[in-house]
C-alpha positions in Angstrom: 11.7 6.3 -37.8 12.1 8.3 -34.6 15.3 8.0 -32.6 15.3 8.7 -28.7 18.3 9.7 -26.6 19.1 7.3 -23.7 21.6 7.1 -21.0 22.8 4.1 -18.7 25.0 4.0 -15.8 25.9 1.5 -13.2 28.3 -1.2 -12.1 28.2 -5.0 -12.6 24.9 -6.4 -11.3 23.2 -3.1 -11.0 22.5 -0.9 -14.1 19.8 1.8 -14.7 18.8 3.3 -18.1 16.7 6.2 -18.9 15.2 7.6 -22.2 15.3 11.3 -21.5 13.2 12.1 -24.7 10.2 10.1 -23.3 11.0 10.1 -19.5 10.9 6.3 -19.3 13.3 4.3 -17.2 14.4 0.6 -16.7 17.0 -1.5 -14.7 19.0 -4.5 -15.3 21.9 -6.7 -13.9 24.1 -5.6 -16.9 24.2 -2.7 -19.5 22.9 -4.9 -22.2 19.9 -6.1 -20.0 19.1 -2.5 -18.9 19.3 -1.4 -22.5 17.0 -4.2 -23.7 14.5 -3.5 -20.9 14.4 0.3 -21.8 14.0 -0.5 -25.5 11.1 -2.9 -24.6 9.5 -0.1 -22.4 9.9 2.5 -25.1 8.3 0.1 -27.7 5.4 -0.8 -25.3 4.8 3.0 -24.5 4.7 3.9 -28.3 2.4 1.0 -28.9 0.1 2.1 -26.2 -0.1 5.8 -27.4 -0.5 4.6 -31.0 -4.2 3.9 -30.2 -4.8 7.3 -28.6 -6.4 10.3 -30.4 -3.8 12.5 -32.1 -3.9 15.3 -29.6 -3.2 12.9 -26.7 -0.4 11.3 -28.8 1.2 14.7 -29.3 1.0 15.5 -25.6 2.5 12.1 -24.6 5.3 12.3 -27.2 6.3 15.8 -25.9 6.9 14.6 -22.3 10.6 14.5 -21.4 12.7 13.9 -18.3 13.1 17.0 -16.1 15.5 19.6 -17.6 17.9 19.4 -14.7 18.2 15.6 -15.2 18.8 16.0 -19.1 21.5 18.6 -18.4 23.2 16.6 -15.7 23.3 13.5 -17.7 24.6 15.3 -20.7 27.4 16.9 -18.6 28.3 13.6 -16.9 28.4 11.9 -20.2 31.0 14.4 -21.5 33.0 14.0 -18.2 33.0 10.3 -18.5 34.0 10.5 -22.2 37.0 12.8 -21.2 37.9 10.7 -18.4 37.9 7.5 -20.5 40.0 9.3 -23.1 42.6 10.3 -20.4 42.5 6.8 -18.9 43.2 5.2 -22.3 46.3 7.3 -22.5 47.5 6.1 -19.2 46.6 2.4 -19.8 43.5 2.0 -17.8 40.0 1.9 -19.1 36.3 1.9 -18.4 33.5 4.3 -17.3 30.1 3.8 -16.0 27.9 6.1 -18.0 26.9 5.2 -21.5 25.0 7.2 -24.1 23.0 5.4 -26.6 20.1 5.7 -29.0 16.9 3.6 -29.2 15.2 3.4 -32.6 11.8 2.1 -32.0 10.2 -0.1 -34.8 7.0 1.9 -34.8 
């Protein structure tokens, strides 16, 4: 079972999520909705390419988000994690970038 790296960011009412391993994005009103929409989009994409010839499947599975976006999101996730850790020590909490993994069923 393949796992794909995903990021989501936003504020209440406006969230975006992207799977950087497959360059697929989704939106939602909450983190949960954006995550669910992205998981559905990944499942749909993988279902579509399952019917393609193997050579085309390999090409489609190698497509990724642009390198600069992957680096930017990774750096931002580390900054947000550090900021959240520091805020936890001072009594406040929250950050608006979340890293998660989608495990497609196919």
